[in-house]
N, C-alpha and C positions, 0 to 999 in steps of 0.2 A: 542380512540384506547389506548390500554395499553401502557405502555412504552416499554415493552420488543418487542410489535409489532413495534413499531416507530424505535427502536434501531435495529431491524432486517432488516427492509426496507431499512433504511439509510446503513447499512453493504452491501447489495445486491447492492445498487445504488454505492457504492465504488469500489466494485469488478467488476462492468459493467465499470466503468470509468476507473479502471486498465487496462482491457482487451482492451477497445478503444484506450488508450494512448499507450499501448504496440503494438497494430496493427499498430498506426502510427509510432511508432518507428521503426518496422519491415519493414516499405517500404522502408526505405535506403538499403534494401538488408540482413539485420542482423536480424537474429531470436531472438523474446522475447517471451517465453512463459508462460503463466499464467495457474496455476493449482490452483485450491479451493479443499477444502474438509471442509464439515461443516463451523466451525467459523474460518477458516485459509486459506489464500491464498499466493500464491508464483509467483513471476514474477522473470524467471531466463534468464539470457544472458551469454553466456559463463560459466565462472567461478565464477560468481558474482550473487548473489540471494538477493531479497527482500521478508521478509517474514512478514506477518499481521497477527495477532491473535487478535480475538473479544471475549468477554464474553458477550451475550447478556443479561443476568441476571443483570449486573451492569453496563455494558456498557465499563467496565476497556479494554483497548486495547493496544497492543504492535506493535512495528515494528523493525525490525533487518535489516540491510544492511551487508551480508557478502561478504568480497573479500577475495582474498589470503591475508592472513597475516595480515588480519585486520577486525574487526568488530563494526559496530555503531550500536546503537538502541536507541530508546525512548518509551514513554508511550503518550497515549492521551486517550480521552473520549468521546464516543458517548453518548450525553446526552440525557435525556427522551423527549426532544423537539426536538431532531434531530440534535442538533450543534455537531461540533467535537471541543474539547477544547484541545489544547495543552498546556504545561507548559508556552509557550508564549504568549499563548491567543487564542482566536477563529480562526478556518479557514474555508472558504468554503470548502465544499467535493470537488469541482473539484480543488482548489488549492492544497489541499492536495495531492490529485491524481498525479498532476503535478509535485509537489515537489519531492515526492516520485520516479516517472520515471526519472526526471533531476538527481537526486541523483546516480540511478542505472546505468544511461547513463555515467555521470562522472565517476563512478568507473569502468566500463567496459573500459573506455578510459585509466584510470590510470593504469589498470592491462594488458594494451598492445591487449585488444580484438577487439577495433574499431579503 
């Protein structure tokens, strides 16, 4: 399988995990909305958003957590073997999705949404 195909499948799996964890977070009665467009995914809750972007040709990826009056961001790589590599090391796919959702939940609480 070509590296671009592997990266694309990992990306699709990552988006699926974000949808699952957003749904789980919504079970508390607070809606988390996931929207995707090609190689970009948004998870929105109240006035906070998580945006993840992916380049299938290279695997270079970015994430941004946007809150009122604050924005944090980072980079990661979807490797040709399917690994997710962050500046501080490799993370399993589910761990990365959980970490991002936890950041979004924390951000919404800090901004007074929940």
